[in-house]
LUMFITI-435027 format. One line per field, with one value per residue (C-alpha): residue in three letters; x, y, z; residue number from 1. Coordinates in Angstrom, 1 decimal, m for minus. Example, Ala and Ser with C-alpha at 12.3 -4.5 7.8 and 13.67 -1.06 7.14 Angstrom:
REM LUMFITI-435027
aa <- ala, ser
east <- 12.3, 13.7
north <- m4.5, m1.1
up <- 7.8, 7.1
i <- 1, 2
//
This chain:
REM LUMFITI-435027
aa <- met, ala, asp, asn, arg, lys, met, ile, ala, ala, gly, val, val, leu, val, gly, val, leu, leu, ala, met, thr, ala, cys, ala, arg, ser, glu, thr, ser, phe, lys, phe, his, pro, ala, leu, gly, ile, cys, asp, ala, glu, glu, glu, leu, tyr, glu, ala, lys, asn, pro, met, gln, glu, leu, asp, thr, glu, tyr, gly, ser, ala, thr, met, glu, tyr, val, val, trp, lys, asp, gly, phe, leu, tyr, val, lys, ile, val, ala, asp, tyr, ser, ser, asp, ala, asp, asp, trp, glu, gln, ala, asp, gln, phe, leu, ser, val, gln, asp, glu, glu, lys, ser, lys, leu, thr, ser, leu, ser, arg, tyr, cys, asn, tyr, asp, glu, glu, gln, lys, gln, leu, thr, ile, glu, gln, glu, tyr, arg, ser, ile, thr, pro, gln, gly, gln, tyr, val, leu, glu, leu, phe, asp, gln, thr, ala, thr, ile, his, met, thr, ser, val, pro, glu, tyr, asn, ser, leu, lys, glu, ile, gly, thr, pro, val, thr, his, asn, gly, arg, thr, trp, val, phe, gln, gly, thr, leu, glu, asp, asp, glu, thr, leu, lys, leu, his, ala, trp, gly, thr, ser, asp, asp, ile, trp, gln, met, gly, arg, pro, met, lys, glu, pro, val, thr, pro, glu, asp, val, lys, lys, asp, gly, phe, ile, gln, trp, lys, gln, ser, gly, ile, glu, gly, ser, ser, ser, phe, glu, ala, thr, val, lys, val, ser, glu, asp, thr, glu, tyr, glu, leu, lys, ile, pro, gly, val, ser, leu, val, ala, asp, met, gly, glu, asn, gly, pro, ile, ala, glu, val, pro, val, pro, ala, val, asp, gly, thr, glu, asp, val, asp, val, ser, phe, phe, val, gly, lys, asp, thr, tyr, his, ile, gly, lys, val, glu, arg, arg, lys, lys, glu, ser, gln, asp, asp, asp, gly, lys, asn, lys, val, ser, thr, glu, val, ile, leu, tyr, val, glu, pro, glu, asn, leu, glu, lys, asp, thr, glu, leu, leu, ser, ile, asn, ala, ser, trp, gly, glu, leu, lys, ser, gln, gly, asp, pro, thr, thr, phe, ser, leu, lys, gly, ser, thr, phe, pro, pro, ala, met, tyr, val, asp, gly, glu, leu, ala, glu, leu, arg, gln, glu, leu, thr, leu, thr, tyr, ser, glu, ala, glu, arg, val, pro, glu, ile, val, ala, val, arg, ile, asp, lys, leu, gly, lys, val, trp, asn, gln, glu, tyr, his, cys, lys, ile, lys
east <- 10.1, 11.4, 14.9, 14.6, 13.3, 16.3, 18.7, 17.3, 17.0, 20.8, 21.3, 21.0, 21.1, 20.5, 21.8, 24.3, 24.8, 27.6, 26.6, 29.2, 28.8, 25.3, 24.1, 24.5, 28.0, 30.8, 33.2, 36.9, 37.7, 34.3, 30.8, 27.5, 25.5, 22.2, 20.8, 17.7, 19.6, 22.5, 26.1, 25.8, 28.1, 29.4, 28.2, 24.5, 22.1, 20.6, 18.7, 17.7, 15.7, 17.7, 15.8, 15.6, 13.7, 11.6, 8.7, 5.1, 2.3, m0.9, m4.3, m3.3, 0.0, 3.4, 4.8, 8.4, 9.6, 12.3, 13.4, 12.5, 14.8, 14.9, 16.5, 15.9, 12.7, 11.0, 10.5, 10.5, 8.9, 8.8, 6.8, 6.1, 3.2, 1.1, m2.4, m5.7, m6.1, m9.9, m9.5, m10.2, m9.0, m5.4, m4.4, m5.6, m2.4, m3.4, m6.0, m3.4, m0.4, 0.0, 2.8, 3.0, 5.9, 7.1, 4.3, 1.8, 0.9, 0.1, 2.5, 1.2, 1.6, 3.0, 3.3, 2.7, 3.3, 1.4, 1.8, 0.0, 1.8, m1.0, 1.4, 3.1, m0.1, 2.0, 1.4, 4.4, 3.8, 6.2, 5.2, 6.9, 5.8, 6.7, 8.8, 10.6, 12.6, 14.1, 12.6, 14.2, 11.3, 8.2, 5.1, 3.9, 0.4, m0.1, m3.5, m4.2, m0.6, 1.4, 5.2, 7.7, 10.6, 13.7, 16.0, 19.7, 22.3, 23.2, 26.8, 29.9, 32.3, 35.9, 36.1, 33.5, 34.9, 33.3, 29.8, 30.6, 32.8, 33.4, 34.0, 34.7, 34.8, 35.3, 34.8, 31.5, 31.2, 29.0, 29.2, 28.0, 27.0, 25.4, 23.4, 22.4, 18.7, 18.9, 21.1, 20.1, 19.1, 21.5, 20.2, 22.2, 22.5, 23.9, 24.7, 25.9, 27.9, 29.4, 32.0, 30.1, 26.6, 25.4, 23.8, 24.0, 20.6, 19.6, 22.5, 21.1, 20.5, 17.1, 14.5, 14.3, 13.0, 11.1, 14.2, 16.6, 14.5, 15.0, 18.8, 21.0, 22.2, 19.5, 19.0, 15.9, 17.1, 14.6, 14.8, 15.4, 15.7, 14.1, 13.8, 17.2, 19.3, 20.9, 20.0, 18.9, 18.4, 18.0, 17.8, 19.8, 19.9, 23.3, 25.1, 25.9, 29.6, 30.2, 31.5, 29.0, 30.4, 28.1, 28.1, 26.4, 26.4, 25.5, 23.9, 21.6, 22.7, 20.4, 21.2, 18.4, 18.9, 15.5, 15.3, 19.0, 18.6, 19.6, 17.1, 16.8, 14.7, 12.9, 10.9, 7.4, 5.7, 2.9, 0.5, 0.2, 3.3, 6.9, 10.0, 13.7, 15.6, 19.1, 19.1, 21.6, 21.7, 24.2, 24.0, 27.3, 29.7, 27.1, 25.6, 22.0, 20.4, 16.8, 16.8, 13.0, 9.8, 6.3, 3.0, m0.3, m3.8, m4.8, m8.5, m9.5, m12.1, m12.2, m13.5, m17.1, m16.8, m16.7, m14.6, m11.6, m8.8, m5.3, m2.2, 1.0, 4.4, 6.9, 10.6, 12.8, 16.0, 19.0, 22.3, 25.1, 28.1, 27.8, 30.2, 31.7, 29.4, 26.4, 23.0, 20.2, 17.2, 14.8, 14.1, 11.9, 11.3, 9.3, 8.3, 7.2, 8.8, 11.6, 10.9, 13.5, 13.1, 16.5, 19.4, 19.0, 16.3, 13.8, 11.8, 8.2, 6.7, 3.8, 3.9, 5.9, 6.1, 4.2, 5.1, 8.8, 10.2, 11.6, 14.3, 14.1, 14.0, 14.1, 11.4, 10.5, 10.2, 6.5, 7.3, 9.2, 7.9, 9.3, 9.6, 6.1, 4.7, 0.9, m1.3, m5.0, m7.6, m7.7, m3.8, m1.9, 0.8, 3.9, 6.1, 9.1, 8.9, 11.5, 12.2, 14.1, 15.6, 14.8, 16.1, 17.9, 18.6, 20.9, 22.2, 26.0, 27.3, 29.9, 30.3, 30.8, 32.1, 32.2, 32.9, 30.7, 31.4
north <- m28.7, m32.2, m31.0, m28.9, m31.7, m33.9, m31.0, m30.7, m34.4, m34.5, m33.5, m29.7, m28.4, m24.8, m24.3, m26.6, m25.5, m26.2, m24.2, m23.0, m23.6, m23.4, m20.6, m23.0, m24.4, m24.1, m21.2, m22.0, m19.6, m19.2, m20.2, m19.6, m22.4, m23.0, m26.5, m25.8, m24.0, m26.1, m25.1, m21.8, m19.3, m16.7, m13.8, m14.9, m12.9, m15.1, m14.6, m16.6, m16.2, m15.0, m17.2, m20.6, m23.5, m20.8, m22.5, m21.2, m22.3, m22.7, m23.9, m27.4, m27.5, m26.5, m25.7, m25.4, m23.1, m25.4, m22.7, m19.3, m18.4, m16.0, m16.8, m15.3, m13.5, m16.2, m16.9, m20.5, m21.5, m24.9, m25.6, m28.8, m28.4, m30.4, m30.7, m32.5, m35.9, m35.2, m32.4, m33.4, m30.2, m30.5, m30.3, m26.7, m25.1, m21.7, m21.7, m22.3, m20.3, m16.8, m14.3, m10.6, m8.4, m5.2, m3.2, m5.5, m6.9, m10.6, m12.6, m14.8, m18.5, m20.2, m23.8, m25.8, m29.2, m30.7, m34.0, m35.4, m38.0, m40.0, m41.5, m38.4, m36.2, m33.7, m31.5, m30.6, m27.5, m26.2, m23.1, m21.0, m17.3, m14.6, m11.9, m10.0, m7.8, m9.3, m7.9, m7.1, m9.0, m10.9, m11.4, m15.0, m16.2, m19.8, m20.9, m18.5, m17.2, m14.4, m14.2, m11.6, m13.1, m11.0, m11.9, m11.8, m12.8, m16.4, m16.9, m17.6, m20.5, m21.1, m24.9, m27.6, m29.3, m26.6, m28.0, m31.8, m34.5, m33.9, m36.8, m35.8, m37.7, m36.1, m32.6, m33.6, m33.4, m34.7, m33.2, m35.6, m35.1, m37.3, m36.5, m39.1, m38.7, m41.6, m44.4, m46.4, m43.8, m41.7, m38.8, m38.4, m35.1, m34.9, m31.6, m31.9, m29.5, m29.8, m28.1, m28.7, m28.6, m31.6, m30.8, m33.6, m35.2, m37.7, m39.6, m42.9, m44.8, m43.9, m45.1, m47.5, m51.0, m53.1, m55.4, m52.4, m51.6, m55.3, m55.1, m54.9, m51.3, m49.7, m46.0, m44.0, m40.4, m37.7, m34.0, m31.8, m28.4, m26.3, m27.7, m27.8, m27.3, m30.8, m31.1, m34.5, m36.5, m40.0, m42.1, m45.3, m47.7, m47.8, m49.2, m47.0, m45.5, m47.2, m45.5, m45.7, m46.4, m44.9, m46.5, m45.0, m47.2, m44.4, m41.0, m39.2, m36.3, m33.4, m30.7, m28.1, m25.7, m24.2, m21.6, m22.0, m25.6, m26.7, m26.4, m28.9, m28.6, m32.1, m32.9, m34.3, m37.0, m35.4, m38.3, m41.0, m43.2, m43.3, m41.7, m42.0, m38.8, m37.9, m35.1, m34.7, m32.4, m31.9, m31.5, m30.8, m33.2, m35.7, m36.2, m37.5, m38.7, m38.6, m41.4, m41.8, m39.7, m41.2, m39.4, m41.0, m40.2, m40.6, m40.8, m39.6, m37.9, m34.4, m33.5, m33.4, m36.9, m36.0, m37.7, m36.0, m36.8, m35.4, m36.0, m37.3, m36.6, m39.2, m38.6, m41.7, m40.4, m42.6, m41.7, m41.5, m40.4, m40.4, m39.7, m42.9, m44.9, m42.9, m43.7, m41.6, m41.5, m38.7, m35.8, m32.8, m30.7, m27.9, m27.5, m24.6, m22.6, m20.5, m16.8, m14.7, m11.1, m9.8, m11.2, m13.5, m15.9, m16.6, m19.7, m19.3, m21.9, m24.0, m26.7, m28.8, m32.6, m34.1, m36.6, m36.4, m38.9, m41.8, m44.3, m47.4, m51.1, m54.4, m54.8, m51.1, m51.3, m50.6, m47.1, m46.3, m43.2, m41.8, m38.0, m37.1, m33.8, m33.5, m31.4, m30.8, m31.1, m27.3, m27.1, m27.4, m30.0, m28.4, m30.0, m29.0, m28.6, m26.8, m28.9, m27.4, m29.7, m28.1, m30.7, m34.0, m36.6, m39.4, m42.1, m42.0, m45.4, m43.8, m45.0, m42.7, m43.8, m41.9, m42.8, m40.9, m40.8
up <- m59.3, m59.5, m59.9, m56.9, m54.8, m55.9, m55.0, m51.6, m51.1, m51.8, m48.2, m47.4, m44.0, m43.6, m40.1, m38.3, m34.8, m32.3, m29.2, m26.8, m23.1, m22.0, m19.5, m16.6, m17.5, m15.1, m15.4, m15.4, m12.6, m10.6, m10.9, m9.0, m7.3, m5.8, m5.2, m7.2, m10.0, m10.3, m11.3, m13.2, m15.0, m12.8, m14.9, m14.7, m12.8, m10.1, m6.8, m4.0, m0.8, 2.2, 4.5, 2.8, 4.5, 6.3, 8.1, 8.2, 10.6, 8.4, 9.2, 8.2, 10.1, 9.1, 5.6, 4.5, 1.7, 0.2, m2.4, m3.9, m6.8, m9.6, m13.0, m16.6, m15.8, m13.8, m10.2, m8.9, m5.7, m4.0, m0.8, 1.1, 3.4, 5.7, 4.3, 5.2, 3.5, 3.5, 1.0, m2.7, m4.4, m3.6, m7.4, m7.5, m6.4, m7.6, m4.9, m2.2, m3.3, m4.9, m5.1, m5.3, m6.4, m4.7, m6.3, m5.0, m8.4, m8.4, m10.5, m13.3, m12.7, m15.9, m14.8, m11.6, m10.1, m7.2, m5.6, m2.5, m0.2, 1.5, 3.9, 5.0, 4.6, 2.8, m0.3, m2.6, m4.6, m7.4, m9.1, m11.8, m12.0, m14.7, m13.1, m15.8, m13.4, m10.1, m7.1, m3.7, m2.0, m2.8, m0.8, m0.7, 0.4, 1.4, 2.7, 5.4, 5.9, 4.4, 4.3, 2.9, 1.0, 0.8, m2.1, m2.4, m5.0, m5.4, m4.1, m6.1, m5.5, m6.8, m6.7, m7.2, m4.2, m2.1, m2.9, m3.1, m4.7, m8.4, m10.9, m14.5, m17.8, m21.2, m19.7, m18.2, m14.4, m11.8, m8.3, m5.7, m2.1, 0.6, 3.7, 6.3, 7.0, 9.7, 10.6, 7.5, 4.9, 2.8, 0.7, m2.5, m4.5, m7.9, m10.0, m13.4, m15.6, m19.0, m21.2, m24.5, m25.9, m24.1, m20.8, m18.2, m17.9, m15.2, m13.8, m15.0, m18.3, m19.7, m20.4, m17.3, m17.9, m15.3, m15.4, m14.5, m11.5, m10.2, m10.5, m7.4, m7.0, m8.9, m7.9, m8.9, m9.4, m9.5, m10.4, m7.4, m9.1, m11.9, m15.4, m17.1, m13.9, m13.9, m10.3, m8.9, m5.8, m4.6, m1.4, m0.7, 2.3, 4.0, 7.0, 9.8, 9.6, 6.3, 3.3, 0.5, m3.0, m5.7, m9.1, m12.1, m15.2, m17.6, m18.0, m20.3, m22.2, m23.6, m26.3, m25.7, m28.6, m28.9, m31.5, m32.2, m33.3, m36.8, m39.5, m42.5, m45.5, m46.2, m49.3, m48.7, m50.9, m53.0, m52.2, m49.5, m49.7, m48.9, m50.6, m50.2, m49.3, m48.3, m45.6, m42.8, m39.8, m37.0, m33.3, m31.8, m33.5, m34.1, m37.6, m38.1, m41.4, m42.7, m45.3, m45.7, m45.5, m45.4, m45.9, m44.6, m43.5, m39.8, m38.7, m35.2, m33.3, m31.9, m28.4, m29.6, m30.9, m34.5, m37.0, m38.5, m40.8, m40.5, m42.6, m40.9, m42.3, m40.7, m40.9, m40.4, m38.7, m38.0, m36.4, m38.9, m36.9, m33.1, m30.2, m29.0, m26.5, m27.1, m28.5, m29.9, m27.5, m28.4, m30.6, m30.1, m33.2, m34.7, m38.3, m40.6, m43.5, m44.2, m45.1, m46.7, m45.4, m46.5, m44.4, m42.4, m43.6, m40.7, m39.6, m39.5, m36.9, m37.8, m35.2, m32.8, m32.2, m29.3, m28.1, m28.9, m31.2, m29.1, m30.3, m28.1, m28.8, m27.0, m24.3, m24.7, m28.5, m28.3, m27.1, m30.3, m32.0, m35.1, m35.8, m36.9, m38.3, m38.3, m40.5, m40.0, m42.8, m43.1, m43.6, m46.7, m46.7, m48.3, m51.0, m48.9, m45.1, m42.8, m39.7, m36.7, m34.1, m30.8, m28.4, m28.7, m26.0, m26.0, m23.7, m22.8, m21.6, m19.4, m15.7, m12.8, m9.4, m6.2, m2.6, m0.2, 3.5
i <- 1, 2, 3, 4, 5, 6, 7, 8, 9, 10, 11, 12, 13, 14, 15, 16, 17, 18, 19, 20, 21, 22, 23, 24, 25, 26, 27, 28, 29, 30, 31, 32, 33, 34, 35, 36, 37, 38, 39, 40, 41, 42, 43, 44, 45, 46, 47, 48, 49, 50, 51, 52, 53, 54, 55, 56, 57, 58, 59, 60, 61, 62, 63, 64, 65, 66, 67, 68, 69, 70, 71, 72, 73, 74, 75, 76, 77, 78, 79, 80, 81, 82, 83, 84, 85, 86, 87, 88, 89, 90, 91, 92, 93, 94, 95, 96, 97, 98, 99, 100, 101, 102, 103, 104, 105, 106, 107, 108, 109, 110, 111, 112, 113, 114, 115, 116, 117, 118, 119, 120, 121, 122, 123, 124, 125, 126, 127, 128, 129, 130, 131, 132, 133, 134, 135, 136, 137, 138, 139, 140, 141, 142, 143, 144, 145, 146, 147, 148, 149, 150, 151, 152, 153, 154, 155, 156, 157, 158, 159, 160, 161, 162, 163, 164, 165, 166, 167, 168, 169, 170, 171, 172, 173, 174, 175, 176, 177, 178, 179, 180, 181, 182, 183, 184, 185, 186, 187, 188, 189, 190, 191, 192, 193, 194, 195, 196, 197, 198, 199, 200, 201, 202, 203, 204, 205, 206, 207, 208, 209, 210, 211, 212, 213, 214, 215, 216, 217, 218, 219, 220, 221, 222, 223, 224, 225, 226, 227, 228, 229, 230, 231, 232, 233, 234, 235, 236, 237, 238, 239, 240, 241, 242, 243, 244, 245, 246, 247, 248, 249, 250, 251, 252, 253, 254, 255, 256, 257, 258, 259, 260, 261, 262, 263, 264, 265, 266, 267, 268, 269, 270, 271, 272, 273, 274, 275, 276, 277, 278, 279, 280, 281, 282, 283, 284, 285, 286, 287, 288, 289, 290, 291, 292, 293, 294, 295, 296, 297, 298, 299, 300, 301, 302, 303, 304, 305, 306, 307, 308, 309, 310, 311, 312, 313, 314, 315, 316, 317, 318, 319, 320, 321, 322, 323, 324, 325, 326, 327, 328, 329, 330, 331, 332, 333, 334, 335, 336, 337, 338, 339, 340, 341, 342, 343, 344, 345, 346, 347, 348, 349, 350, 351, 352, 353, 354, 355, 356, 357, 358, 359, 360, 361, 362, 363, 364, 365, 366, 367, 368, 369, 370, 371, 372, 373, 374, 375, 376, 377, 378, 379, 380, 381, 382, 383, 384, 385, 386, 387, 388, 389, 390, 391, 392, 393, 394, 395, 396, 397, 398, 399, 400, 401, 402, 403, 404, 405
//
């Protein structure tokens, strides 16, 4: 067995993946676009509400449907509604909002986000529903009101200039747009698209430190579309009739590979302690190296207050060969075992990392988290573990400049 462990430690990667353009990457000739979906491939099946920004009068005031969109078997809904500040159950979005398909079947809510603005007395609800087949219409029930939402295909465009001002570096493009909300407030929109595995993350360097927030020109971008859409928005103060020059010092990049991520076999110490290994994996053109593995016990308490002991296996990952001006930021991974059922070999999932590994230093060094696999007392810790890299984030120190009128 020792010989086998040395062979694997010599640096074996079972799957090295360089994905082609992601589903929401820009087509060379045409593309589809919706503010909440971002810039998507022209071949994608995408639908939107025919009557966006429709308003409803509810028992609490008015409500605006900011978007209703369908993509990849899911329906996404965002609503901003007036709501009584006296109510204490605003987090229970499922009580307020439900959706039925054409067969009058209630859709299953898979995820939700609620936020209450005390100052504006408004409730923001974002819901994701399972809808395997796109429907011609959906029936939405909000508070005491019902609305029928008619769907239509998301439109195609032939030029990024039709939706905003594009700025490109190394095949990675931000499309910027600005809208005056009043004489002093400019609302910025940014949609990203990339020609490689790296999706455009937030148009700012992450993570943000307290010192960053204090700097002149700091802009707090927030997600404005569905997860993975590379759609963001922000507000800035401007002078009336003055051209605004947007400056972005760097951006975050994300390779979201999921089940297509590279899988590496990593030897695990037989007892508590640390062992040197030599295992590498690839994401795009980048190479990352696992040089050390630690095994240790961790004591904690379960929900009933009972003591429990788990085993942590910590993988120390270091960048080995990175794209110029980029830095490793985070890793989400899954672990399990490889099963040979003929051809090909399959990955049998056992667990996933939470929280993700975070590679930060300086004033945020206390947030650093190595890539950690956890086994309960009832689980056997294997001699060799298969680790799949599901998502990897990095910082790209590339500036973007754009003049917005």
